[in-house]
C-alpha angles and dihedrals in degrees: 000000000000124000090256093053092045091056092049092047091053089051091051099040109106121212095243095175091063089051092050089054093056107093090197090070109093127205094266088054092049091052092050089053091049092053091047092051091050092051091051091052091050090049093050090049091051091049091048092053090049092051092050090051093049093048093050092051091050092051097044122089119261125217123000133322112259107173148309122276124208120201144147138236133193125211111177090308148044116337118269123218115227135180128199140176117251119212128183125206107184104305095341120100126197139178119224138173097026113188132188114231118171146322108283147090141219094061120193121185120221113239091254090047092232097118143016135219117214146158122257121193105210115134088337132342116307128190108225140177126207131180116253090246091055099257132121098029100190140171113244104234113237143132107312092209089068125090111208117213103176136002141190130185116237122248092257094041100237100101138041121210112213141180110224149170130211114248111254089010118093094176097128137304119271144196123244141162122229116206108213096207093063108011087237116143130210117207105226102179131001136162137136094282129076123275115182149146095051121192136178131244110236092255094052092237102108137038124215119203145158118257127201128186091234097181092053091044090059092051102259115143103236112180113246091008112124106147114102099165127065121252134176127272134177131205141173118265088247091058098255133119101033109194135184110233104176128016134202123278112219087329091293108090101097095185116194144147101046119195121189120221120243092255091050094236106105137041121213111203146164119252145166093214089130099074119220109182093206101040137041094225122173130208136182120260136174130212140166118272088254091059094256130121097036111191129182111226105178133038125218116240124223128199128206119312122228113181108311095343140079118215091218140004136165136236121198115206147152106041121195126183114234120229094256090067091224102083138051127213114210143161122251117194120193116205117208116197123202103203089189097056099022090231121143116204122196125206114184124193138175121254138179129209136171118253090247091058099256134113099040110187137158126241097189130031103181101097093236111079119110139182091192115152 
């Protein structure tokens, strides 16, 4: 019996023992009381059944299963990896059956959703894989002199693209592909700059990534180097056919975190193309894979301004196309600034939006759900 029913039952329960003690109550009165008690019991049972049905409906998934979603949370300690089932009912998305897996971050689901690659910080950064049910938590074998920063499983599930640095060598961040059957790695792109946030094309033939002129960003005068903001590039897995996908806008675009649509035609990405002089705020954009047709999907939110500070603002990051090809999952972090204490609190949550910019809705509302790579 639910709590609500228990309260009603206690209200309706008649102290029959006290009635039986009353000699003024005749047999007819006692019979009437018995009938009344029976009716009360029946009504309580019916309400209890109704409560159980309504509770089960509220807790049950609505609509149809679309895909699994892997994400992380952090509660006063190391990040925890979670996995949940995403259902869609018309235009409404909901996460159900969320399970805790292991301490880690940077989750990437295999195409069959049976296992997840992730990063574990334990005496250094280790690339790991774990089954979606939490079993077989294993280290991915690869060159121990490499420091993996980000990782994503390939569309066929046999490779992982990574951004990496070499231990004791801070000469840039590079792009490589690890082959799971052997642990061997192919370096796809490497220079003295920073290449990061890699992702696959749906056919597994090309890799998209953000590129930053690291030396110029650090203030070194490199001849011919004029770019100071990252932009998006693509390259074949064998290291050929390097292309520029996006370019800077007045030196302020800061394009990162590309994600390719299931049909391979569009790129969702993070950018600072909307320039805020006081804050480096990021939003979600889409464009064609050739860099044309740029469209802004999300709009940064600003709180109240006091002097040179805002009490709150948002940053949208880490877009991922959903399997239906019409919606994009992303993380919105709200930054809360306490001017008195100087503290900055961050509350991330998961959101979904259509690729045309409509239908924005949240998946989580706990201030502690992240898609961070």
